[in-house]
RODO-2510 file (C-alpha; in nm, 4 decimals, decimal comma):
residues 227
     n   res          X          Y          Z
     1     m     0,0000     0,0000     0,0000
     2     r     0,1330     0,3437    -0,0960
     3     e     0,2219     0,5533     0,2075
     4     k     0,0311     0,8801     0,2343
     5     i     0,2017     1,1466     0,4426
     6     l     0,0740     1,4747     0,5818
     7     v     0,3279     1,7265     0,7096
     8     i     0,1758     1,9820     0,9486
     9     a     0,3882     2,2881     1,0241
    10     a     0,3475     2,6296     1,1822
    11     h     0,5295     2,8582     0,9387
    12     p     0,6785     2,8501     0,5893
    13     d     1,0297     2,6957     0,6141
    14     d     0,9483     2,4738     0,9154
    15     e     0,8526     2,1901     0,6815
    16     v     1,1906     2,2021     0,5032
    17     l     1,3962     2,2535     0,8184
    18     g     1,2181     1,9735     1,0020
    19     c     1,1779     1,7055     0,7382
    20     g     1,2733     1,8343     0,3941
    21     g     1,5134     1,5461     0,3376
    22     l     1,2551     1,2911     0,4426
    23     i     0,9874     1,4443     0,2170
    24     a     1,2136     1,4251    -0,0892
    25     k     1,3187     1,0701     0,0007
    26     k     0,9600     0,9562     0,0465
    27     v     0,8470     1,1130    -0,2812
    28     f     1,1356     1,0404    -0,5173
    29     v     1,2760     0,7173    -0,3736
    30     e     0,9835     0,5467    -0,2022
    31     k     0,7103     0,6914    -0,4275
    32     a     0,4920     0,8004    -0,1365
    33     e     0,2345     1,0778    -0,1566
    34     v     0,3187     1,3820     0,0553
    35     n     0,0844     1,6728     0,1300
    36     c     0,1716     1,9721     0,3439
    37     l    -0,0363     2,1977     0,5693
    38     i     0,1155     2,5225     0,7017
    39     l    -0,1070     2,7079     0,9444
    40     s     0,0475     3,0566     0,9407
    41     k     0,2039     3,2692     0,6671
    42     g     0,4801     3,3838     0,9033
    43     v     0,6566     3,7225     0,9214
    44     e     0,3609     3,9233     1,0622
    45     s     0,4716     3,9132     1,4264
    46     r     0,8096     4,0728     1,3605
    47     e     0,8421     4,4292     1,4774
    48     n     0,9878     4,7087     1,2672
    49     i     0,9727     4,5063     0,9484
    50     k     0,9187     4,7184     0,6399
    51     n     0,6815     4,6240     0,3585
    52     k     0,5109     4,3385     0,5435
    53     k     0,2738     4,2669     0,2557
    54     e     0,5664     4,2284     0,0196
    55     k     0,7493     4,0080     0,2687
    56     l     0,4395     3,7882     0,3050
    57     k     0,4204     3,7492    -0,0707
    58     i     0,7881     3,6537    -0,0818
    59     n     0,7282     3,3954     0,1919
    60     l     0,4297     3,2422     0,0137
    61     n     0,6134     3,2202    -0,3172
    62     a     0,9125     3,0659    -0,1420
    63     a     0,6886     2,8029     0,0178
    64     k     0,5341     2,7123    -0,3162
    65     s     0,8744     2,6843    -0,4836
    66     a     1,0331     2,4879    -0,1996
    67     n     0,7488     2,2382    -0,1779
    68     k     0,7530     2,1897    -0,5538
    69     i     1,1226     2,1036    -0,5355
    70     l     1,0509     1,8510    -0,2592
    71     g     0,7768     1,6878    -0,4648
    72     v     0,4865     1,7790    -0,2359
    73     k     0,1573     1,7020    -0,4086
    74     n    -0,0632     1,9591    -0,2340
    75     l     0,0444     2,2590    -0,0251
    76     e    -0,2100     2,4509     0,1826
    77     i    -0,1187     2,7639     0,3772
    78     l    -0,3770     2,8979     0,6220
    79     d    -0,4128     3,2453     0,7664
    80     f    -0,3724     3,1979     1,1408
    81     p    -0,1747     3,4796     1,3096
    82     d     0,2004     3,4374     1,3270
    83     n     0,3348     3,3553     1,6761
    84     k    -0,0088     3,4057     1,8290
    85     l    -0,1651     3,0615     1,8009
    86     d    -0,1924     3,0485     2,1780
    87     s    -0,4432     3,3354     2,1513
    88     i    -0,6705     3,1376     1,9177
    89     s    -0,9367     2,8961     2,0346
    90     r    -0,7702     2,5537     2,0246
    91     i    -1,0800     2,3955     1,8753
    92     k    -1,0524     2,6218     1,5670
    93     i    -0,7020     2,4968     1,4991
    94     i    -0,7984     2,1354     1,5640
    95     k    -1,0933     2,1564     1,3259
    96     e    -0,8729     2,2897     1,0450
    97     i    -0,6314     2,0027     1,0983
    98     e    -0,9173     1,7540     1,1078
    99     k    -1,0442     1,8872     0,7736
   100     r    -0,7076     1,8150     0,6102
   101     i    -0,6867     1,4712     0,7671
   102     k    -1,0249     1,3933     0,6164
   103     k    -0,9240     1,5471     0,2823
   104     f    -0,5816     1,3834     0,2414
   105     n    -0,6468     1,0623     0,4401
   106     p    -0,2847     1,0203     0,5555
   107     t    -0,1350     0,7070     0,7044
   108     t     0,1574     0,9005     0,8561
   109     i     0,1864     1,2490     1,0038
   110     y     0,4981     1,4568     1,0719
   111     t     0,4686     1,7664     1,2883
   112     h     0,6375     1,9793     1,5530
   113     f     0,7902     1,8722     1,8847
   114     y     0,5707     1,9849     2,1746
   115     g     0,8756     2,1102     2,3677
   116     d     0,9885     2,3666     2,1089
   117     l     1,0563     2,7191     2,2269
   118     n     0,8229     2,8655     1,9641
   119     v     0,4684     2,8867     2,1011
   120     d     0,3086     2,8153     1,7616
   121     h     0,5033     2,4888     1,7423
   122     q     0,3774     2,3896     2,0871
   123     v     0,0141     2,4637     2,0025
   124     i     0,0270     2,2729     1,6754
   125     a     0,1973     1,9710     1,8297
   126     l    -0,0793     1,9306     2,0870
   127     s    -0,3542     2,0163     1,8378
   128     v    -0,2303     1,7460     1,6016
   129     l    -0,2443     1,4859     1,8778
   130     t    -0,6028     1,5842     1,9525
   131     a    -0,7023     1,5802     1,5859
   132     c    -0,5335     1,2411     1,5451
   133     r    -0,6998     1,0669     1,8363
   134     p    -0,7736     0,7052     1,7425
   135     v    -1,1192     0,7002     1,5849
   136     k    -1,2796     0,5176     1,2938
   137     k    -1,2749     0,8315     1,0812
   138     n    -0,9014     0,8193     0,9981
   139     n    -0,6355     0,5745     0,8814
   140     i    -0,3420     0,7247     1,0710
   141     e    -0,0863     0,4643     1,1710
   142     k     0,2100     0,6747     1,2866
   143     i     0,2758     1,0254     1,4180
   144     y     0,6282     1,1682     1,4292
   145     a     0,7722     1,4913     1,5692
   146     f     1,0582     1,6634     1,3881
   147     e     1,3182     1,9117     1,5110
   148     v     1,3527     2,2705     1,3880
   149     l     1,6829     2,4437     1,4493
   150     s     1,6471     2,7780     1,6313
   151     s     1,3457     2,6451     1,8206
   152     t     1,3871     2,2801     1,9220
   153     d     1,7528     2,3270     2,0126
   154     y     1,6847     2,6349     2,2263
   155     t     1,4975     2,4304     2,4885
   156     y     1,7816     2,1924     2,5737
   157     g     1,8251     2,1561     2,9467
   158     i     1,4699     2,2332     3,0638
   159     n     1,3334     1,8776     3,0688
   160     k     1,1810     1,9169     2,7235
   161     s     1,4825     1,8198     2,5189
   162     f     1,4367     1,6528     2,1826
   163     v     1,5468     1,2901     2,2248
   164     p     1,4980     1,1080     1,8919
   165     n     1,3992     0,7439     1,8672
   166     h     1,3694     0,7249     1,4875
   167     y     1,6174     0,8184     1,2164
   168     e     1,5827     0,8489     0,8390
   169     c     1,8877     0,8354     0,6145
   170     i     1,8768     1,1259     0,3686
   171     d     2,2042     1,0622     0,1847
   172     k     2,0142     1,0616    -0,1454
   173     s     1,7985     1,3646    -0,0676
   174     i     2,0138     1,6085     0,1307
   175     k     2,0934     1,8057    -0,1858
   176     i     1,7236     1,8397    -0,2637
   177     k     1,6576     1,9599     0,0913
   178     m     1,9269     2,2246     0,0681
   179     k     1,8021     2,3347    -0,2745
   180     a     1,4508     2,3766    -0,1326
   181     l     1,5861     2,5575     0,1720
   182     k     1,7560     2,8144    -0,0489
   183     k     1,4110     2,9305    -0,1560
   184     y     1,3835     3,0574     0,2024
   185     h     1,7157     3,2419     0,1878
   186     h     1,5501     3,5488     0,3430
   187     e     1,4810     3,3393     0,6566
   188     m     1,8348     3,2078     0,6885
   189     r     2,1042     3,3546     0,9131
   190     p     2,4847     3,3579     0,8948
   191     f     2,6792     3,0892     1,0812
   192     p     2,7105     3,0263     1,3773
   193     h     2,3354     3,0892     1,4045
   194     s     2,1629     2,7506     1,4216
   195     r     1,9323     2,8500     1,1331
   196     s     2,2219     2,8770     0,8900
   197     y     2,3048     2,6510     0,5974
   198     k     2,6225     2,5305     0,7644
   199     a     2,4488     2,4491     1,0941
   200     i     2,1732     2,2587     0,9152
   201     l     2,4263     2,0561     0,7191
   202     n     2,6198     1,9922     1,0399
   203     l     2,3065     1,8638     1,2103
   204     s     2,2347     1,6289     0,9208
   205     k     2,5879     1,4920     0,9536
   206     t     2,5529     1,4520     1,3304
   207     r     2,2217     1,2691     1,2931
   208     g     2,3747     1,0671     1,0112
   209     s     2,6673     0,9540     1,2250
   210     q     2,4184     0,8344     1,4868
   211     m     2,2976     0,5737     1,2353
   212     f     2,6323     0,5265     1,0525
   213     k     2,5253     0,7276     0,7493
   214     k     2,6503     1,0529     0,5993
   215     h     2,3249     1,2456     0,6470
   216     a     2,0038     1,1851     0,8386
   217     e     1,7037     1,3530     0,9945
   218     a     1,5896     1,2560     1,3414
   219     f     1,2371     1,2199     1,4754
   220     i     1,0414     1,1150     1,7787
   221     l     0,7819     0,8491     1,7158
   222     i     0,4909     0,9839     1,9186
   223     r     0,2257     0,7241     1,8396
   224     s     0,2121     0,4016     1,6455
   225     f    -0,1186     0,2296     1,5750
   226     s    -0,1267    -0,1277     1,4518
   227     k    -0,3957    -0,1865     1,1903
***
């Protein structure tokens, strides 16, 4: 049976940072179907940013281009407020996620780690678990959490550290991930910032060495349902 994956992320670029290598691997190597839901357009919460409308347009175009490179079948970007998801009724967010679960009928979901520093990541992680509760209405078999540099790594040491229990070799897809990430060049920072090209490559090498490969992405298997 062909695997059907739904990636659920908070902001444009989270999907590439967290599992861009896996998406490309699943699509181009394993021939899986991957759809992506991003709940916020990003950018809006930043103070003193000029030409916000133009920046939003740049972000949306970058997301479309990046997801096309990764082979994502359908990309949906919603209009929830950036970095303010904790101010929105949780049920509204859950219902939007439930709609996409019904629409795309995934067997596997990848989303944020609940311990991330970013509040939007936290809200989505818990909302996904609620939307994915085991009921007859969905075919979800596995739920994974991914790590996003400059958010997941900033919580180390406060009992919410990201401790992976699942690794995916991305030796054959790391170049595709980095190509997609370059579409978000306006979101990248110079090294040694953790959201820099060099830091992201370094992380892929570190995760790779943990499974005796050159490059890998790490995940936490949150739930696994036997059908």
